[in-house]
N, CA, C and O atoms as a Maestro MAE file, in Angstrom:
{
 s_m_m2io_version
 :::
 2.0.0
}

f_m_ct {
 s_m_title
 :::
 protein
 m_atom[332] {
  # First column is atom index #
  i_m_mmod_type
  r_m_x_coord
  r_m_y_coord
  r_m_z_coord
  i_m_residue_number
  s_m_chain_name
  s_m_pdb_residue_name
  s_m_pdb_atom_name
  i_m_atomic_number
  :::
  1 25 169.691 93.542 14.385 1 A "UNK " " N  " 7
  2 3 169.397 93.836 15.643 1 A "UNK " " CA " 6
  3 2 170.476 93.472 16.344 1 A "UNK " " C  " 6
  4 15 171.022 92.396 16.098 1 A "UNK " " O  " 8
  5 25 170.902 94.238 17.234 2 A "UNK " " N  " 7
  6 3 172.462 94.244 18.103 2 A "UNK " " CA " 6
  7 2 171.925 94.821 19.108 2 A "UNK " " C  " 6
  8 15 170.947 95.559 19.229 2 A "UNK " " O  " 8
  9 25 173.073 94.178 20.180 3 A "UNK " " N  " 7
  10 3 172.938 94.201 21.933 3 A "UNK " " CA " 6
  11 2 172.755 95.535 22.294 3 A "UNK " " C  " 6
  12 15 172.219 95.822 23.364 3 A "UNK " " O  " 8
  13 25 173.216 96.523 21.371 4 A "UNK " " N  " 7
  14 3 173.116 97.741 21.747 4 A "UNK " " CA " 6
  15 2 171.943 98.614 21.711 4 A "UNK " " C  " 6
  16 15 171.813 99.558 22.490 4 A "UNK " " O  " 8
  17 25 170.925 98.246 20.638 5 A "UNK " " N  " 7
  18 3 169.643 98.332 20.477 5 A "UNK " " CA " 6
  19 2 168.891 98.075 21.866 5 A "UNK " " C  " 6
  20 15 168.297 98.807 22.657 5 A "UNK " " O  " 8
  21 25 169.126 96.973 21.819 6 A "UNK " " N  " 7
  22 3 168.179 96.345 22.847 6 A "UNK " " CA " 6
  23 2 168.728 97.332 24.351 6 A "UNK " " C  " 6
  24 15 167.930 97.770 25.179 6 A "UNK " " O  " 8
  25 25 170.171 97.512 24.417 7 A "UNK " " N  " 7
  26 3 170.021 98.196 25.525 7 A "UNK " " CA " 6
  27 2 169.562 99.641 25.725 7 A "UNK " " C  " 6
  28 15 169.121 100.128 26.766 7 A "UNK " " O  " 8
  29 25 169.775 100.336 24.348 8 A "UNK " " N  " 7
  30 3 168.998 101.852 24.306 8 A "UNK " " CA " 6
  31 2 167.581 101.235 24.485 8 A "UNK " " C  " 6
  32 15 167.194 101.497 25.624 8 A "UNK " " O  " 8
  33 25 166.648 100.502 23.779 9 A "UNK " " N  " 7
  34 3 165.344 100.287 24.169 9 A "UNK " " CA " 6
  35 2 164.982 99.879 25.896 9 A "UNK " " C  " 6
  36 15 163.931 100.240 26.426 9 A "UNK " " O  " 8
  37 25 165.999 99.116 26.587 10 A "UNK " " N  " 7
  38 3 165.607 99.076 27.911 10 A "UNK " " CA " 6
  39 2 165.979 100.448 28.500 10 A "UNK " " C  " 6
  40 15 165.192 100.798 29.379 10 A "UNK " " O  " 8
  41 25 166.679 101.059 28.320 11 A "UNK " " N  " 7
  42 3 167.041 102.456 29.099 11 A "UNK " " CA " 6
  43 2 165.787 103.371 28.572 11 A "UNK " " C  " 6
  44 15 165.345 104.092 29.467 11 A "UNK " " O  " 8
  45 25 165.161 103.488 27.387 12 A "UNK " " N  " 7
  46 3 164.153 104.195 27.123 12 A "UNK " " CA " 6
  47 2 162.571 103.787 27.649 12 A "UNK " " C  " 6
  48 15 161.566 104.498 27.648 12 A "UNK " " O  " 8
  49 25 162.737 102.392 28.091 13 A "UNK " " N  " 7
  50 3 161.490 102.007 29.193 13 A "UNK " " CA " 6
  51 2 161.692 102.903 30.610 13 A "UNK " " C  " 6
  52 15 160.909 103.663 31.181 13 A "UNK " " O  " 8
  53 25 162.972 102.525 30.912 14 A "UNK " " N  " 7
  54 3 163.175 103.016 32.231 14 A "UNK " " CA " 6
  55 2 162.802 104.506 32.270 14 A "UNK " " C  " 6
  56 15 161.918 105.015 32.958 14 A "UNK " " O  " 8
  57 25 163.693 105.155 31.348 15 A "UNK " " N  " 7
  58 3 163.100 106.689 31.388 15 A "UNK " " CA " 6
  59 2 161.556 106.851 31.317 15 A "UNK " " C  " 6
  60 15 160.971 107.691 32.001 15 A "UNK " " O  " 8
  61 25 160.916 106.000 30.448 16 A "UNK " " N  " 7
  62 3 159.751 106.183 30.499 16 A "UNK " " CA " 6
  63 2 159.072 106.181 31.885 16 A "UNK " " C  " 6
  64 15 158.132 106.921 32.177 16 A "UNK " " O  " 8
  65 25 159.611 105.325 32.668 17 A "UNK " " N  " 7
  66 3 158.900 105.063 33.871 17 A "UNK " " CA " 6
  67 2 158.995 106.279 34.780 17 A "UNK " " C  " 6
  68 15 158.109 106.613 35.567 17 A "UNK " " O  " 8
  69 25 160.233 106.953 34.586 18 A "UNK " " N  " 7
  70 3 160.957 107.744 35.766 18 A "UNK " " CA " 6
  71 2 159.856 109.348 35.215 18 A "UNK " " C  " 6
  72 15 159.626 110.252 36.018 18 A "UNK " " O  " 8
  73 25 159.333 109.367 33.756 19 A "UNK " " N  " 7
  74 3 158.834 110.185 33.616 19 A "UNK " " CA " 6
  75 2 157.149 110.231 33.797 19 A "UNK " " C  " 6
  76 15 156.346 111.152 33.647 19 A "UNK " " O  " 8
  77 25 157.046 109.330 34.045 20 A "UNK " " N  " 7
  78 3 155.358 108.890 34.781 20 A "UNK " " CA " 6
  79 2 154.766 108.246 33.632 20 A "UNK " " C  " 6
  80 15 153.550 108.061 33.591 20 A "UNK " " O  " 8
  81 25 155.566 107.875 32.657 21 A "UNK " " N  " 7
  82 3 154.311 106.703 31.344 21 A "UNK " " CA " 6
  83 2 153.890 105.709 32.131 21 A "UNK " " C  " 6
  84 15 154.429 105.371 33.184 21 A "UNK " " O  " 8
  85 25 152.712 105.119 31.531 22 A "UNK " " N  " 7
  86 3 152.658 103.539 32.028 22 A "UNK " " CA " 6
  87 2 153.124 102.529 31.013 22 A "UNK " " C  " 6
  88 15 153.480 102.703 29.848 22 A "UNK " " O  " 8
  89 25 153.043 101.495 31.692 23 A "UNK " " N  " 7
  90 3 153.753 100.154 30.693 23 A "UNK " " CA " 6
  91 2 152.829 100.319 29.439 23 A "UNK " " C  " 6
  92 15 153.390 100.378 28.345 23 A "UNK " " O  " 8
  93 25 151.662 100.388 29.490 24 A "UNK " " N  " 7
  94 3 150.815 100.586 27.918 24 A "UNK " " CA " 6
  95 2 151.416 101.582 26.920 24 A "UNK " " C  " 6
  96 15 151.173 101.601 25.713 24 A "UNK " " O  " 8
  97 25 152.236 102.409 27.591 25 A "UNK " " N  " 7
  98 3 152.757 103.293 26.620 25 A "UNK " " CA " 6
  99 2 154.041 103.016 25.715 25 A "UNK " " C  " 6
  100 15 154.665 103.782 24.979 25 A "UNK " " O  " 8
  101 25 154.207 101.824 25.979 26 A "UNK " " N  " 7
  102 3 155.394 101.128 25.074 26 A "UNK " " CA " 6
  103 2 155.421 101.286 23.314 26 A "UNK " " C  " 6
  104 15 154.709 100.510 22.677 26 A "UNK " " O  " 8
  105 25 155.970 101.954 22.828 27 A "UNK " " N  " 7
  106 3 156.228 102.510 21.617 27 A "UNK " " CA " 6
  107 2 156.255 101.269 20.496 27 A "UNK " " C  " 6
  108 15 155.863 101.396 19.336 27 A "UNK " " O  " 8
  109 25 156.712 100.238 20.985 28 A "UNK " " N  " 7
  110 3 156.796 99.349 20.197 28 A "UNK " " CA " 6
  111 2 155.694 98.517 19.937 28 A "UNK " " C  " 6
  112 15 155.676 97.812 18.928 28 A "UNK " " O  " 8
  113 25 154.414 98.536 21.067 29 A "UNK " " N  " 7
  114 3 153.256 97.832 20.572 29 A "UNK " " CA " 6
  115 2 152.222 98.517 19.602 29 A "UNK " " C  " 6
  116 15 151.261 97.898 19.146 29 A "UNK " " O  " 8
  117 25 152.421 99.511 19.389 30 A "UNK " " N  " 7
  118 3 151.597 100.072 18.230 30 A "UNK " " CA " 6
  119 2 151.943 99.808 16.593 30 A "UNK " " C  " 6
  120 15 151.249 99.907 15.581 30 A "UNK " " O  " 8
  121 25 153.193 99.468 16.798 31 A "UNK " " N  " 7
  122 3 153.661 99.266 15.165 31 A "UNK " " CA " 6
  123 2 153.010 98.485 14.444 31 A "UNK " " C  " 6
  124 15 152.526 97.455 14.914 31 A "UNK " " O  " 8
  125 25 152.866 98.856 13.065 32 A "UNK " " N  " 7
  126 3 152.430 97.804 12.383 32 A "UNK " " CA " 6
  127 2 153.038 96.557 11.954 32 A "UNK " " C  " 6
  128 15 154.036 96.673 11.242 32 A "UNK " " O  " 8
  129 25 152.575 95.199 12.292 33 A "UNK " " N  " 7
  130 3 153.719 94.294 12.175 33 A "UNK " " CA " 6
  131 2 153.943 94.325 10.339 33 A "UNK " " C  " 6
  132 15 153.175 94.652 9.435 33 A "UNK " " O  " 8
  133 25 155.499 93.771 10.344 34 A "UNK " " N  " 7
  134 3 155.863 93.657 9.255 34 A "UNK " " CA " 6
  135 2 156.711 92.347 9.494 34 A "UNK " " C  " 6
  136 15 157.545 92.252 10.394 34 A "UNK " " O  " 8
  137 25 156.356 91.171 8.430 35 A "UNK " " N  " 7
  138 3 156.891 90.040 8.584 35 A "UNK " " CA " 6
  139 2 158.166 89.995 8.760 35 A "UNK " " C  " 6
  140 15 158.628 89.125 9.499 35 A "UNK " " O  " 8
  141 25 158.892 90.797 8.204 36 A "UNK " " N  " 7
  142 3 160.491 90.573 7.998 36 A "UNK " " CA " 6
  143 2 161.097 91.394 9.289 36 A "UNK " " C  " 6
  144 15 162.270 91.118 9.541 36 A "UNK " " O  " 8
  145 25 160.448 92.391 10.166 37 A "UNK " " N  " 7
  146 3 160.900 92.788 11.081 37 A "UNK " " CA " 6
  147 2 160.446 92.752 12.277 37 A "UNK " " C  " 6
  148 15 160.882 93.383 13.240 37 A "UNK " " O  " 8
  149 25 159.187 91.704 12.241 38 A "UNK " " N  " 7
  150 3 158.506 91.503 13.452 38 A "UNK " " CA " 6
  151 2 159.299 90.839 14.799 38 A "UNK " " C  " 6
  152 15 159.070 91.082 15.984 38 A "UNK " " O  " 8
  153 25 160.135 90.078 14.320 39 A "UNK " " N  " 7
  154 3 161.156 89.305 15.408 39 A "UNK " " CA " 6
  155 2 162.004 90.396 16.118 39 A "UNK " " C  " 6
  156 15 162.387 90.198 17.271 39 A "UNK " " O  " 8
  157 25 162.291 91.484 15.490 40 A "UNK " " N  " 7
  158 3 162.955 92.625 15.840 40 A "UNK " " CA " 6
  159 2 162.290 93.607 16.852 40 A "UNK " " C  " 6
  160 15 162.698 93.864 17.985 40 A "UNK " " O  " 8
  161 25 161.186 94.107 16.225 41 A "UNK " " N  " 7
  162 3 160.431 94.550 17.046 41 A "UNK " " CA " 6
  163 2 159.675 93.850 18.081 41 A "UNK " " C  " 6
  164 15 159.315 94.669 18.926 41 A "UNK " " O  " 8
  165 25 159.307 92.714 18.343 42 A "UNK " " N  " 7
  166 3 159.053 92.258 19.682 42 A "UNK " " CA " 6
  167 2 160.240 92.269 20.791 42 A "UNK " " C  " 6
  168 15 160.159 92.636 21.963 42 A "UNK " " O  " 8
  169 25 161.464 91.719 20.026 43 A "UNK " " N  " 7
  170 3 162.629 91.852 21.199 43 A "UNK " " CA " 6
  171 2 162.643 93.146 21.653 43 A "UNK " " C  " 6
  172 15 162.806 93.211 22.872 43 A "UNK " " O  " 8
  173 25 162.473 94.724 20.809 44 A "UNK " " N  " 7
  174 3 162.618 95.863 21.198 44 A "UNK " " CA " 6
  175 2 161.587 95.957 21.935 44 A "UNK " " C  " 6
  176 15 161.877 96.606 22.940 44 A "UNK " " O  " 8
  177 25 160.149 95.512 21.927 45 A "UNK " " N  " 7
  178 3 159.032 95.581 22.841 45 A "UNK " " CA " 6
  179 2 159.339 95.111 24.168 45 A "UNK " " C  " 6
  180 15 159.223 95.860 25.138 45 A "UNK " " O  " 8
  181 25 159.754 93.826 24.278 46 A "UNK " " N  " 7
  182 3 160.585 93.173 25.406 46 A "UNK " " CA " 6
  183 2 161.455 93.961 26.276 46 A "UNK " " C  " 6
  184 15 161.321 93.977 27.499 46 A "UNK " " O  " 8
  185 25 162.314 94.587 25.662 47 A "UNK " " N  " 7
  186 3 163.625 95.458 26.013 47 A "UNK " " CA " 6
  187 2 162.985 96.528 26.914 47 A "UNK " " C  " 6
  188 15 163.323 96.718 28.082 47 A "UNK " " O  " 8
  189 25 162.060 97.183 26.282 48 A "UNK " " N  " 7
  190 3 161.581 98.383 26.559 48 A "UNK " " CA " 6
  191 2 160.546 98.147 27.918 48 A "UNK " " C  " 6
  192 15 160.500 98.983 28.821 48 A "UNK " " O  " 8
  193 25 159.780 96.971 27.930 49 A "UNK " " N  " 7
  194 3 159.209 96.343 29.011 49 A "UNK " " CA " 6
  195 2 159.899 96.303 30.402 49 A "UNK " " C  " 6
  196 15 159.569 96.672 31.529 49 A "UNK " " O  " 8
  197 25 161.175 95.605 29.771 50 A "UNK " " N  " 7
  198 3 161.641 95.320 31.118 50 A "UNK " " CA " 6
  199 2 162.409 96.368 31.476 50 A "UNK " " C  " 6
  200 15 163.003 96.209 32.543 50 A "UNK " " O  " 8
  201 25 162.621 97.614 30.797 51 A "UNK " " N  " 7
  202 3 163.435 98.432 31.470 51 A "UNK " " CA " 6
  203 2 162.486 98.970 32.295 51 A "UNK " " C  " 6
  204 15 162.854 99.036 33.468 51 A "UNK " " O  " 8
  205 25 161.399 99.371 32.068 52 A "UNK " " N  " 7
  206 3 160.077 100.107 32.524 52 A "UNK " " CA " 6
  207 2 159.785 99.324 33.830 52 A "UNK " " C  " 6
  208 15 159.592 99.938 34.880 52 A "UNK " " O  " 8
  209 25 159.744 97.697 33.758 53 A "UNK " " N  " 7
  210 3 159.735 96.940 34.996 53 A "UNK " " CA " 6
  211 2 160.284 97.129 35.818 53 A "UNK " " C  " 6
  212 15 159.659 97.185 36.877 53 A "UNK " " O  " 8
  213 25 162.054 97.383 35.857 54 A "UNK " " N  " 7
  214 3 163.097 97.337 36.528 54 A "UNK " " CA " 6
  215 2 162.896 98.599 37.247 54 A "UNK " " C  " 6
  216 15 162.918 98.720 38.471 54 A "UNK " " O  " 8
  217 25 162.654 99.735 36.196 55 A "UNK " " N  " 7
  218 3 162.814 101.085 37.396 55 A "UNK " " CA " 6
  219 2 161.296 101.298 38.438 55 A "UNK " " C  " 6
  220 15 161.165 101.967 39.463 55 A "UNK " " O  " 8
  221 25 160.184 100.358 37.626 56 A "UNK " " N  " 7
  222 3 159.138 100.220 38.566 56 A "UNK " " CA " 6
  223 2 159.278 99.760 39.461 56 A "UNK " " C  " 6
  224 15 159.077 100.517 40.411 56 A "UNK " " O  " 8
  225 25 159.630 98.523 39.781 57 A "UNK " " N  " 7
  226 3 160.052 97.717 40.842 57 A "UNK " " CA " 6
  227 2 161.075 98.240 42.027 57 A "UNK " " C  " 6
  228 15 160.959 98.055 43.239 57 A "UNK " " O  " 8
  229 25 162.285 99.067 41.199 58 A "UNK " " N  " 7
  230 3 163.042 99.704 42.165 58 A "UNK " " CA " 6
  231 2 162.340 101.026 43.052 58 A "UNK " " C  " 6
  232 15 162.728 101.265 44.196 58 A "UNK " " O  " 8
  233 25 161.251 101.860 42.374 59 A "UNK " " N  " 7
  234 3 160.675 102.859 42.986 59 A "UNK " " CA " 6
  235 2 159.357 101.888 44.152 59 A "UNK " " C  " 6
  236 15 158.586 102.516 44.879 59 A "UNK " " O  " 8
  237 25 159.367 100.751 44.099 60 A "UNK " " N  " 7
  238 3 158.382 100.392 44.991 60 A "UNK " " CA " 6
  239 2 158.935 99.726 46.203 60 A "UNK " " C  " 6
  240 15 158.275 99.258 47.131 60 A "UNK " " O  " 8
  241 25 160.364 99.745 46.066 61 A "UNK " " N  " 7
  242 3 161.388 99.182 47.117 61 A "UNK " " CA " 6
  243 2 161.655 100.308 48.248 61 A "UNK " " C  " 6
  244 15 161.940 101.370 47.694 61 A "UNK " " O  " 8
  245 25 161.654 100.384 49.279 62 A "UNK " " N  " 7
  246 3 162.324 101.139 50.610 62 A "UNK " " CA " 6
  247 2 163.668 101.015 50.557 62 A "UNK " " C  " 6
  248 15 164.123 101.478 51.604 62 A "UNK " " O  " 8
  249 25 164.257 100.742 50.073 63 A "UNK " " N  " 7
  250 3 165.752 100.637 50.130 63 A "UNK " " CA " 6
  251 2 166.306 101.744 48.308 63 A "UNK " " C  " 6
  252 15 165.793 102.054 47.233 63 A "UNK " " O  " 8
  253 25 167.874 101.954 49.196 64 A "UNK " " N  " 7
  254 3 168.363 102.478 47.838 64 A "UNK " " CA " 6
  255 2 168.087 104.393 47.848 64 A "UNK " " C  " 6
  256 15 167.744 105.124 48.777 64 A "UNK " " O  " 8
  257 25 168.320 104.621 46.820 65 A "UNK " " N  " 7
  258 3 168.576 106.040 47.002 65 A "UNK " " CA " 6
  259 2 167.154 106.345 46.911 65 A "UNK " " C  " 6
  260 15 167.087 107.498 47.337 65 A "UNK " " O  " 8
  261 25 165.668 105.864 46.515 66 A "UNK " " N  " 7
  262 3 164.537 106.482 46.850 66 A "UNK " " CA " 6
  263 2 164.238 106.182 48.474 66 A "UNK " " C  " 6
  264 15 163.662 107.046 49.135 66 A "UNK " " O  " 8
  265 25 164.564 105.195 48.948 67 A "UNK " " N  " 7
  266 3 164.563 105.127 50.412 67 A "UNK " " CA " 6
  267 2 164.854 106.054 51.420 67 A "UNK " " C  " 6
  268 15 164.256 106.537 52.382 67 A "UNK " " O  " 8
  269 25 166.254 106.178 50.763 68 A "UNK " " N  " 7
  270 3 166.849 107.370 51.471 68 A "UNK " " CA " 6
  271 2 166.136 109.061 51.579 68 A "UNK " " C  " 6
  272 15 165.875 109.864 52.474 68 A "UNK " " O  " 8
  273 25 166.010 108.976 49.833 69 A "UNK " " N  " 7
  274 3 165.305 110.454 49.537 69 A "UNK " " CA " 6
  275 2 163.919 110.412 50.778 69 A "UNK " " C  " 6
  276 15 163.769 111.271 51.648 69 A "UNK " " O  " 8
  277 25 163.090 109.300 50.592 70 A "UNK " " N  " 7
  278 3 162.022 109.361 51.745 70 A "UNK " " CA " 6
  279 2 162.546 109.815 53.246 70 A "UNK " " C  " 6
  280 15 162.077 110.691 53.972 70 A "UNK " " O  " 8
  281 25 163.466 109.098 53.434 71 A "UNK " " N  " 7
  282 3 164.089 109.235 55.094 71 A "UNK " " CA " 6
  283 2 164.318 110.810 55.353 71 A "UNK " " C  " 6
  284 15 163.769 111.487 56.222 71 A "UNK " " O  " 8
  285 25 165.121 111.171 54.533 72 A "UNK " " N  " 7
  286 3 165.542 112.612 54.242 72 A "UNK " " CA " 6
  287 2 164.475 113.803 54.254 72 A "UNK " " C  " 6
  288 15 164.567 114.913 54.779 72 A "UNK " " O  " 8
  289 25 163.558 113.303 53.604 73 A "UNK " " N  " 7
  290 3 162.176 114.381 53.310 73 A "UNK " " CA " 6
  291 2 161.273 114.184 54.829 73 A "UNK " " C  " 6
  292 15 160.442 114.998 55.232 73 A "UNK " " O  " 8
  293 25 161.536 113.319 55.307 74 A "UNK " " N  " 7
  294 3 160.712 112.716 56.634 74 A "UNK " " CA " 6
  295 2 161.386 113.631 57.645 74 A "UNK " " C  " 6
  296 15 160.645 114.423 58.228 74 A "UNK " " O  " 8
  297 25 162.761 113.637 57.956 75 A "UNK " " N  " 7
  298 3 163.555 114.168 58.936 75 A "UNK " " CA " 6
  299 2 163.429 115.943 58.744 75 A "UNK " " C  " 6
  300 15 163.165 116.759 59.627 75 A "UNK " " O  " 8
  301 25 163.683 116.170 57.452 76 A "UNK " " N  " 7
  302 3 163.416 117.637 56.967 76 A "UNK " " CA " 6
  303 2 161.889 118.105 57.556 76 A "UNK " " C  " 6
  304 15 161.763 119.184 58.136 76 A "UNK " " O  " 8
  305 25 160.819 117.242 57.361 77 A "UNK " " N  " 7
  306 3 159.771 117.665 57.483 77 A "UNK " " CA " 6
  307 2 158.880 118.054 56.187 77 A "UNK " " C  " 6
  308 15 157.777 118.587 56.066 77 A "UNK " " O  " 8
  309 25 159.887 117.530 55.223 78 A "UNK " " N  " 7
  310 3 159.150 117.926 53.760 78 A "UNK " " CA " 6
  311 2 158.184 116.520 53.125 78 A "UNK " " C  " 6
  312 15 158.266 115.330 53.431 78 A "UNK " " O  " 8
  313 25 157.477 117.063 52.359 79 A "UNK " " N  " 7
  314 3 156.513 115.552 51.656 79 A "UNK " " CA " 6
  315 2 157.423 114.648 50.976 79 A "UNK " " C  " 6
  316 15 158.288 115.161 50.266 79 A "UNK " " O  " 8
  317 25 157.370 113.478 51.071 80 A "UNK " " N  " 7
  318 3 158.648 112.524 50.528 80 A "UNK " " CA " 6
  319 2 158.087 112.682 49.134 80 A "UNK " " C  " 6
  320 15 157.021 113.168 48.758 80 A "UNK " " O  " 8
  321 25 159.169 112.099 48.417 81 A "UNK " " N  " 7
  322 3 158.965 112.055 46.804 81 A "UNK " " CA " 6
  323 2 158.012 111.174 46.313 81 A "UNK " " C  " 6
  324 15 158.053 110.039 46.789 81 A "UNK " " O  " 8
  325 25 157.249 111.389 45.563 82 A "UNK " " N  " 7
  326 3 156.102 110.310 44.881 82 A "UNK " " CA " 6
  327 2 157.060 109.673 43.662 82 A "UNK " " C  " 6
  328 15 157.929 110.121 42.915 82 A "UNK " " O  " 8
  329 25 156.449 108.451 43.868 83 A "UNK " " N  " 7
  330 3 156.909 107.370 42.756 83 A "UNK " " CA " 6
  331 2 155.969 106.700 42.047 83 A "UNK " " C  " 6
  332 15 156.308 105.876 41.198 83 A "UNK " " O  " 8
  :::
 }
 m_bond[331] {
  # First column is bond index #
  i_m_from
  i_m_to
  i_m_order
  :::
  1 1 2 1
  2 2 3 1
  3 3 4 2
  4 3 5 1
  5 5 6 1
  6 6 7 1
  7 7 8 2
  8 7 9 1
  9 9 10 1
  10 10 11 1
  11 11 12 2
  12 11 13 1
  13 13 14 1
  14 14 15 1
  15 15 16 2
  16 15 17 1
  17 17 18 1
  18 18 19 1
  19 19 20 2
  20 19 21 1
  21 21 22 1
  22 22 23 1
  23 23 24 2
  24 23 25 1
  25 25 26 1
  26 26 27 1
  27 27 28 2
  28 27 29 1
  29 29 30 1
  30 30 31 1
  31 31 32 2
  32 31 33 1
  33 33 34 1
  34 34 35 1
  35 35 36 2
  36 35 37 1
  37 37 38 1
  38 38 39 1
  39 39 40 2
  40 39 41 1
  41 41 42 1
  42 42 43 1
  43 43 44 2
  44 43 45 1
  45 45 46 1
  46 46 47 1
  47 47 48 2
  48 47 49 1
  49 49 50 1
  50 50 51 1
  51 51 52 2
  52 51 53 1
  53 53 54 1
  54 54 55 1
  55 55 56 2
  56 55 57 1
  57 57 58 1
  58 58 59 1
  59 59 60 2
  60 59 61 1
  61 61 62 1
  62 62 63 1
  63 63 64 2
  64 63 65 1
  65 65 66 1
  66 66 67 1
  67 67 68 2
  68 67 69 1
  69 69 70 1
  70 70 71 1
  71 71 72 2
  72 71 73 1
  73 73 74 1
  74 74 75 1
  75 75 76 2
  76 75 77 1
  77 77 78 1
  78 78 79 1
  79 79 80 2
  80 79 81 1
  81 81 82 1
  82 82 83 1
  83 83 84 2
  84 83 85 1
  85 85 86 1
  86 86 87 1
  87 87 88 2
  88 87 89 1
  89 89 90 1
  90 90 91 1
  91 91 92 2
  92 91 93 1
  93 93 94 1
  94 94 95 1
  95 95 96 2
  96 95 97 1
  97 97 98 1
  98 98 99 1
  99 99 100 2
  100 99 101 1
  101 101 102 1
  102 102 103 1
  103 103 104 2
  104 103 105 1
  105 105 106 1
  106 106 107 1
  107 107 108 2
  108 107 109 1
  109 109 110 1
  110 110 111 1
  111 111 112 2
  112 111 113 1
  113 113 114 1
  114 114 115 1
  115 115 116 2
  116 115 117 1
  117 117 118 1
  118 118 119 1
  119 119 120 2
  120 119 121 1
  121 121 122 1
  122 122 123 1
  123 123 124 2
  124 123 125 1
  125 125 126 1
  126 126 127 1
  127 127 128 2
  128 127 129 1
  129 129 130 1
  130 130 131 1
  131 131 132 2
  132 131 133 1
  133 133 134 1
  134 134 135 1
  135 135 136 2
  136 135 137 1
  137 137 138 1
  138 138 139 1
  139 139 140 2
  140 139 141 1
  141 141 142 1
  142 142 143 1
  143 143 144 2
  144 143 145 1
  145 145 146 1
  146 146 147 1
  147 147 148 2
  148 147 149 1
  149 149 150 1
  150 150 151 1
  151 151 152 2
  152 151 153 1
  153 153 154 1
  154 154 155 1
  155 155 156 2
  156 155 157 1
  157 157 158 1
  158 158 159 1
  159 159 160 2
  160 159 161 1
  161 161 162 1
  162 162 163 1
  163 163 164 2
  164 163 165 1
  165 165 166 1
  166 166 167 1
  167 167 168 2
  168 167 169 1
  169 169 170 1
  170 170 171 1
  171 171 172 2
  172 171 173 1
  173 173 174 1
  174 174 175 1
  175 175 176 2
  176 175 177 1
  177 177 178 1
  178 178 179 1
  179 179 180 2
  180 179 181 1
  181 181 182 1
  182 182 183 1
  183 183 184 2
  184 183 185 1
  185 185 186 1
  186 186 187 1
  187 187 188 2
  188 187 189 1
  189 189 190 1
  190 190 191 1
  191 191 192 2
  192 191 193 1
  193 193 194 1
  194 194 195 1
  195 195 196 2
  196 195 197 1
  197 197 198 1
  198 198 199 1
  199 199 200 2
  200 199 201 1
  201 201 202 1
  202 202 203 1
  203 203 204 2
  204 203 205 1
  205 205 206 1
  206 206 207 1
  207 207 208 2
  208 207 209 1
  209 209 210 1
  210 210 211 1
  211 211 212 2
  212 211 213 1
  213 213 214 1
  214 214 215 1
  215 215 216 2
  216 215 217 1
  217 217 218 1
  218 218 219 1
  219 219 220 2
  220 219 221 1
  221 221 222 1
  222 222 223 1
  223 223 224 2
  224 223 225 1
  225 225 226 1
  226 226 227 1
  227 227 228 2
  228 227 229 1
  229 229 230 1
  230 230 231 1
  231 231 232 2
  232 231 233 1
  233 233 234 1
  234 234 235 1
  235 235 236 2
  236 235 237 1
  237 237 238 1
  238 238 239 1
  239 239 240 2
  240 239 241 1
  241 241 242 1
  242 242 243 1
  243 243 244 2
  244 243 245 1
  245 245 246 1
  246 246 247 1
  247 247 248 2
  248 247 249 1
  249 249 250 1
  250 250 251 1
  251 251 252 2
  252 251 253 1
  253 253 254 1
  254 254 255 1
  255 255 256 2
  256 255 257 1
  257 257 258 1
  258 258 259 1
  259 259 260 2
  260 259 261 1
  261 261 262 1
  262 262 263 1
  263 263 264 2
  264 263 265 1
  265 265 266 1
  266 266 267 1
  267 267 268 2
  268 267 269 1
  269 269 270 1
  270 270 271 1
  271 271 272 2
  272 271 273 1
  273 273 274 1
  274 274 275 1
  275 275 276 2
  276 275 277 1
  277 277 278 1
  278 278 279 1
  279 279 280 2
  280 279 281 1
  281 281 282 1
  282 282 283 1
  283 283 284 2
  284 283 285 1
  285 285 286 1
  286 286 287 1
  287 287 288 2
  288 287 289 1
  289 289 290 1
  290 290 291 1
  291 291 292 2
  292 291 293 1
  293 293 294 1
  294 294 295 1
  295 295 296 2
  296 295 297 1
  297 297 298 1
  298 298 299 1
  299 299 300 2
  300 299 301 1
  301 301 302 1
  302 302 303 1
  303 303 304 2
  304 303 305 1
  305 305 306 1
  306 306 307 1
  307 307 308 2
  308 307 309 1
  309 309 310 1
  310 310 311 1
  311 311 312 2
  312 311 313 1
  313 313 314 1
  314 314 315 1
  315 315 316 2
  316 315 317 1
  317 317 318 1
  318 318 319 1
  319 319 320 2
  320 319 321 1
  321 321 322 1
  322 322 323 1
  323 323 324 2
  324 323 325 1
  325 325 326 1
  326 326 327 1
  327 327 328 2
  328 327 329 1
  329 329 330 1
  330 330 331 1
  331 331 332 2
  :::
 }
}
């Protein structure tokens, strides 16, 4: 297990949230446990979940780019983007 693998898994989790998947859709949750690789799978599971949670949190905050898009949509009389 290397740091790049963890970052990749975290990015996949964030992308999954962007695509509308739920936290239960973590691909590392259903893997058959293998004693040799269970620790690596757990680390990847946690990294994916962390990426998903970060993206979910950002989408709940009315600041940053999401807040800006909501304000712009409201000013233009459009429906605000859904998170």
